[in-house]
PyMOL commands that place a pseudoatom at each C-alpha (Angstrom):
pseudoatom trace, name=CA, resn=MET, resi=1, chain=A, elem=C, hetatm=0, pos=[26.030, 135.440, 36.402]
pseudoatom trace, name=CA, resn=ARG, resi=2, chain=A, elem=C, hetatm=0, pos=[27.939, 137.930, 37.838]
pseudoatom trace, name=CA, resn=VAL, resi=3, chain=A, elem=C, hetatm=0, pos=[29.558, 136.168, 40.628]
pseudoatom trace, name=CA, resn=ALA, resi=4, chain=A, elem=C, hetatm=0, pos=[30.776, 133.686, 38.205]
pseudoatom trace, name=CA, resn=ALA, resi=5, chain=A, elem=C, hetatm=0, pos=[32.058, 136.351, 35.260]
pseudoatom trace, name=CA, resn=THR, resi=6, chain=A, elem=C, hetatm=0, pos=[33.682, 138.510, 38.227]
pseudoatom trace, name=CA, resn=THR, resi=7, chain=A, elem=C, hetatm=0, pos=[35.279, 135.046, 39.788]
pseudoatom trace, name=CA, resn=ALA, resi=8, chain=A, elem=C, hetatm=0, pos=[36.312, 133.832, 36.390]
pseudoatom trace, name=CA, resn=VAL, resi=9, chain=A, elem=C, hetatm=0, pos=[38.317, 137.327, 35.850]
pseudoatom trace, name=CA, resn=VAL, resi=10, chain=A, elem=C, hetatm=0, pos=[39.456, 137.310, 39.318]
pseudoatom trace, name=CA, resn=ALA, resi=11, chain=A, elem=C, hetatm=0, pos=[41.235, 133.748, 38.368]
pseudoatom trace, name=CA, resn=GLY, resi=12, chain=A, elem=C, hetatm=0, pos=[42.232, 134.600, 35.270]
pseudoatom trace, name=CA, resn=THR, resi=13, chain=A, elem=C, hetatm=0, pos=[44.415, 137.293, 36.703]
pseudoatom trace, name=CA, resn=ALA, resi=14, chain=A, elem=C, hetatm=0, pos=[45.699, 135.518, 39.103]
pseudoatom trace, name=CA, resn=GLY, resi=15, chain=A, elem=C, hetatm=0, pos=[46.343, 132.978, 36.469]
pseudoatom trace, name=CA, resn=ALA, resi=16, chain=A, elem=C, hetatm=0, pos=[48.444, 135.196, 34.620]
pseudoatom trace, name=CA, resn=VAL, resi=17, chain=A, elem=C, hetatm=0, pos=[50.165, 137.080, 37.680]
pseudoatom trace, name=CA, resn=SER, resi=18, chain=A, elem=C, hetatm=0, pos=[51.205, 133.249, 38.638]
pseudoatom trace, name=CA, resn=HIS, resi=19, chain=A, elem=C, hetatm=0, pos=[52.530, 132.775, 35.558]
pseudoatom trace, name=CA, resn=HIS, resi=20, chain=A, elem=C, hetatm=0, pos=[54.233, 135.704, 34.752]
pseudoatom trace, name=CA, resn=GLN, resi=21, chain=A, elem=C, hetatm=0, pos=[56.315, 135.012, 38.488]
pseudoatom trace, name=CA, resn=GLN, resi=22, chain=A, elem=C, hetatm=0, pos=[56.962, 132.092, 37.362]
pseudoatom trace, name=CA, resn=GLN, resi=23, chain=A, elem=C, hetatm=0, pos=[58.601, 133.227, 34.486]
pseudoatom trace, name=CA, resn=LYS, resi=24, chain=A, elem=C, hetatm=0, pos=[60.394, 135.667, 36.396]
pseudoatom trace, name=CA, resn=TYR, resi=25, chain=A, elem=C, hetatm=0, pos=[61.629, 133.335, 39.065]
pseudoatom trace, name=CA, resn=ALA, resi=26, chain=A, elem=C, hetatm=0, pos=[63.267, 131.355, 36.249]
pseudoatom trace, name=CA, resn=ASN, resi=27, chain=A, elem=C, hetatm=0, pos=[64.545, 134.143, 33.998]
pseudoatom trace, name=CA, resn=GLN, resi=28, chain=A, elem=C, hetatm=0, pos=[66.628, 135.189, 37.526]
pseudoatom trace, name=CA, resn=ASN, resi=29, chain=A, elem=C, hetatm=0, pos=[67.540, 131.946, 38.378]
pseudoatom trace, name=CA, resn=ALA, resi=30, chain=A, elem=C, hetatm=0, pos=[69.228, 131.908, 34.746]
pseudoatom trace, name=CA, resn=GLU, resi=31, chain=A, elem=C, hetatm=0, pos=[70.928, 134.533, 35.106]
pseudoatom trace, name=CA, resn=ALA, resi=32, chain=A, elem=C, hetatm=0, pos=[72.093, 133.169, 38.402]
pseudoatom trace, name=CA, resn=GLN, resi=33, chain=A, elem=C, hetatm=0, pos=[73.004, 130.322, 36.809]
pseudoatom trace, name=CA, resn=ALA, resi=34, chain=A, elem=C, hetatm=0, pos=[74.850, 131.974, 34.188]
pseudoatom trace, name=CA, resn=ALA, resi=35, chain=A, elem=C, hetatm=0, pos=[76.841, 134.422, 36.175]
pseudoatom trace, name=CA, resn=ALA, resi=36, chain=A, elem=C, hetatm=0, pos=[77.845, 131.509, 38.221]
pseudoatom trace, name=CA, resn=ASP, resi=37, chain=A, elem=C, hetatm=0, pos=[79.042, 129.741, 35.433]
pseudoatom trace, name=CA, resn=ASP, resi=38, chain=A, elem=C, hetatm=0, pos=[81.248, 132.517, 34.367]
pseudoatom trace, name=CA, resn=GLN, resi=39, chain=A, elem=C, hetatm=0, pos=[82.526, 133.114, 37.655]
pseudoatom trace, name=CA, resn=ALA, resi=40, chain=A, elem=C, hetatm=0, pos=[83.926, 129.301, 37.224]
pseudoatom trace, name=CA, resn=MET, resi=41, chain=A, elem=C, hetatm=0, pos=[85.064, 129.829, 34.096]
pseudoatom trace, name=CA, resn=GLN, resi=42, chain=A, elem=C, hetatm=0, pos=[87.395, 133.028, 34.706]
pseudoatom trace, name=CA, resn=GLN, resi=43, chain=A, elem=C, hetatm=0, pos=[88.446, 130.947, 37.677]
pseudoatom trace, name=CA, resn=GLN, resi=44, chain=A, elem=C, hetatm=0, pos=[89.619, 127.604, 35.798]
pseudoatom trace, name=CA, resn=LEU, resi=45, chain=A, elem=C, hetatm=0, pos=[90.957, 129.870, 33.026]
pseudoatom trace, name=CA, resn=ALA, resi=46, chain=A, elem=C, hetatm=0, pos=[93.264, 131.755, 35.923]
pseudoatom trace, name=CA, resn=VAL, resi=47, chain=A, elem=C, hetatm=0, pos=[94.421, 128.597, 36.689]
pseudoatom trace, name=CA, resn=GLN, resi=48, chain=A, elem=C, hetatm=0, pos=[95.053, 127.594, 33.926]
pseudoatom trace, name=CA, resn=GLN, resi=49, chain=A, elem=C, hetatm=0, pos=[97.269, 130.744, 33.226]
pseudoatom trace, name=CA, resn=ALA, resi=50, chain=A, elem=C, hetatm=0, pos=[99.047, 130.540, 36.303]
pseudoatom trace, name=CA, resn=GLN, resi=51, chain=A, elem=C, hetatm=0, pos=[100.044, 126.820, 35.333]
pseudoatom trace, name=CA, resn=ILE, resi=52, chain=A, elem=C, hetatm=0, pos=[100.890, 128.126, 31.783]
pseudoatom trace, name=CA, resn=GLN, resi=53, chain=A, elem=C, hetatm=0, pos=[103.583, 130.079, 33.590]
pseudoatom trace, name=CA, resn=ALA, resi=54, chain=A, elem=C, hetatm=0, pos=[105.117, 127.988, 36.056]
pseudoatom trace, name=CA, resn=MET, resi=55, chain=A, elem=C, hetatm=0, pos=[105.293, 125.804, 32.954]
pseudoatom trace, name=CA, resn=GLN, resi=56, chain=A, elem=C, hetatm=0, pos=[107.130, 128.636, 31.104]
pseudoatom trace, name=CA, resn=ALA, resi=57, chain=A, elem=C, hetatm=0, pos=[109.487, 129.474, 33.716]
pseudoatom trace, name=CA, resn=GLN, resi=58, chain=A, elem=C, hetatm=0, pos=[110.383, 125.675, 34.300]
pseudoatom trace, name=CA, resn=GLN, resi=59, chain=A, elem=C, hetatm=0, pos=[111.193, 125.468, 30.717]
pseudoatom trace, name=CA, resn=ALA, resi=60, chain=A, elem=C, hetatm=0, pos=[113.239, 128.616, 30.586]
pseudoatom trace, name=CA, resn=PRO, resi=61, chain=A, elem=C, hetatm=0, pos=[116.748, 128.175, 30.718]
pseudoatom trace, name=CA, resn=ALA, resi=62, chain=A, elem=C, hetatm=0, pos=[118.255, 129.549, 33.264]
pseudoatom trace, name=CA, resn=ALA, resi=63, chain=A, elem=C, hetatm=0, pos=[121.175, 132.112, 31.827]
pseudoatom trace, name=CA, resn=ALA, resi=64, chain=A, elem=C, hetatm=0, pos=[124.173, 130.352, 32.866]
pseudoatom trace, name=CA, resn=PRO, resi=65, chain=A, elem=C, hetatm=0, pos=[127.047, 132.656, 34.157]
pseudoatom trace, name=CA, resn=ALA, resi=66, chain=A, elem=C, hetatm=0, pos=[129.578, 133.523, 32.081]
pseudoatom trace, name=CA, resn=PRO, resi=67, chain=A, elem=C, hetatm=0, pos=[132.407, 131.038, 32.280]
pseudoatom trace, name=CA, resn=ALA, resi=68, chain=A, elem=C, hetatm=0, pos=[135.437, 133.282, 34.820]
pseudoatom trace, name=CA, resn=ALA, resi=69, chain=A, elem=C, hetatm=0, pos=[138.389, 133.811, 32.496]
pseudoatom trace, name=CA, resn=ALA, resi=70, chain=A, elem=C, hetatm=0, pos=[141.279, 131.619, 32.998]
pseudoatom trace, name=CA, resn=PRO, resi=71, chain=A, elem=C, hetatm=0, pos=[144.378, 133.749, 34.003]
pseudoatom trace, name=CA, resn=VAL, resi=72, chain=A, elem=C, hetatm=0, pos=[146.813, 133.924, 31.265]
pseudoatom trace, name=CA, resn=ASP, resi=73, chain=A, elem=C, hetatm=0, pos=[150.378, 133.702, 32.013]
pseudoatom trace, name=CA, resn=PRO, resi=74, chain=A, elem=C, hetatm=0, pos=[152.330, 136.734, 30.663]
pseudoatom trace, name=CA, resn=THR, resi=75, chain=A, elem=C, hetatm=0, pos=[155.211, 134.371, 29.536]
pseudoatom trace, name=CA, resn=THR, resi=76, chain=A, elem=C, hetatm=0, pos=[152.077, 131.749, 27.491]
pseudoatom trace, name=CA, resn=ALA, resi=77, chain=A, elem=C, hetatm=0, pos=[150.154, 134.772, 25.843]
pseudoatom trace, name=CA, resn=GLN, resi=78, chain=A, elem=C, hetatm=0, pos=[153.738, 135.825, 24.482]
pseudoatom trace, name=CA, resn=LEU, resi=79, chain=A, elem=C, hetatm=0, pos=[154.609, 132.550, 23.084]
pseudoatom trace, name=CA, resn=GLN, resi=80, chain=A, elem=C, hetatm=0, pos=[150.884, 132.403, 21.217]
pseudoatom trace, name=CA, resn=GLN, resi=81, chain=A, elem=C, hetatm=0, pos=[151.423, 135.742, 19.895]
pseudoatom trace, name=CA, resn=LEU, resi=82, chain=A, elem=C, hetatm=0, pos=[154.993, 135.173, 18.343]
pseudoatom trace, name=CA, resn=ALA, resi=83, chain=A, elem=C, hetatm=0, pos=[153.687, 131.984, 17.054]
pseudoatom trace, name=CA, resn=SER, resi=84, chain=A, elem=C, hetatm=0, pos=[150.963, 133.640, 15.552]
pseudoatom trace, name=CA, resn=LEU, resi=85, chain=A, elem=C, hetatm=0, pos=[153.444, 135.431, 13.626]
pseudoatom trace, name=CA, resn=HIS, resi=86, chain=A, elem=C, hetatm=0, pos=[155.488, 132.436, 12.841]
pseudoatom trace, name=CA, resn=ALA, resi=87, chain=A, elem=C, hetatm=0, pos=[152.468, 130.819, 11.399]
pseudoatom trace, name=CA, resn=GLN, resi=88, chain=A, elem=C, hetatm=0, pos=[151.434, 133.832, 9.231]
pseudoatom trace, name=CA, resn=GLY, resi=89, chain=A, elem=C, hetatm=0, pos=[154.867, 134.164, 8.137]
pseudoatom trace, name=CA, resn=ILE, resi=90, chain=A, elem=C, hetatm=0, pos=[156.152, 137.267, 9.555]
pseudoatom trace, name=CA, resn=LEU, resi=91, chain=A, elem=C, hetatm=0, pos=[158.814, 135.796, 11.789]
pseudoatom trace, name=CA, resn=SER, resi=92, chain=A, elem=C, hetatm=0, pos=[160.929, 133.361, 9.905]
pseudoatom trace, name=CA, resn=ASP, resi=93, chain=A, elem=C, hetatm=0, pos=[162.176, 130.265, 11.589]
pseudoatom trace, name=CA, resn=GLU, resi=94, chain=A, elem=C, hetatm=0, pos=[165.412, 131.662, 13.220]
pseudoatom trace, name=CA, resn=GLU, resi=95, chain=A, elem=C, hetatm=0, pos=[163.509, 134.702, 14.549]
pseudoatom trace, name=CA, resn=PHE, resi=96, chain=A, elem=C, hetatm=0, pos=[160.713, 132.567, 16.243]
pseudoatom trace, name=CA, resn=ALA, resi=97, chain=A, elem=C, hetatm=0, pos=[163.196, 130.361, 17.951]
pseudoatom trace, name=CA, resn=ALA, resi=98, chain=A, elem=C, hetatm=0, pos=[165.384, 133.452, 19.007]
pseudoatom trace, name=CA, resn=ALA, resi=99, chain=A, elem=C, hetatm=0, pos=[162.320, 134.762, 20.628]
pseudoatom trace, name=CA, resn=LYS, resi=100, chain=A, elem=C, hetatm=0, pos=[160.648, 131.692, 21.723]
pseudoatom trace, name=CA, resn=ALA, resi=101, chain=A, elem=C, hetatm=0, pos=[164.443, 131.414, 23.656]
pseudoatom trace, name=CA, resn=LYS, resi=102, chain=A, elem=C, hetatm=0, pos=[164.284, 134.781, 25.113]
pseudoatom trace, name=CA, resn=ALA, resi=103, chain=A, elem=C, hetatm=0, pos=[160.765, 134.724, 26.488]
pseudoatom trace, name=CA, resn=LEU, resi=104, chain=A, elem=C, hetatm=0, pos=[161.462, 131.345, 27.738]
pseudoatom trace, name=CA, resn=GLY, resi=105, chain=A, elem=C, hetatm=0, pos=[164.892, 132.879, 29.675]
pseudoatom trace, name=CA, resn=ILE, resi=106, chain=A, elem=C, hetatm=0, pos=[166.616, 130.522, 27.813]
for i in range(1, 106): cmd.bond("trace and resi %d" % i, "trace and resi %d" % (i + 1))
show_as sticks, trace
zoom trace
C-alpha cells in the first residue's frame, strides 16, 4: 500500500507540475501574441500617419509667387494722378486739360 500511496503522490505532483507548465507556456504565448499585435498596430498607425501627411501636403495650396509689379510709365502714372484729382473735384476741367496736355507734351 505504501508504494501505491507514493506512486499516487508522485503522479499527482507530476500532474500538477505539468498543468502549471502548460499554463505558463500558454501565458507566454499570449503575451508574445499581444506584443506582436501591438507592434503590427504601431506599424499600421505609422503608415496611416505618413499617408495623411502626404495627402495634406498635396492639398495644401502652394504659395503663389506675388505677381511682379508691371513697370509703370511715369507719364501714365501722372495721367492717372491727374484723373484722380479731376474726379475728386480738385482740378477743374480746364486745369485738367492743361495739365494733361503738359504731361503728354502737347
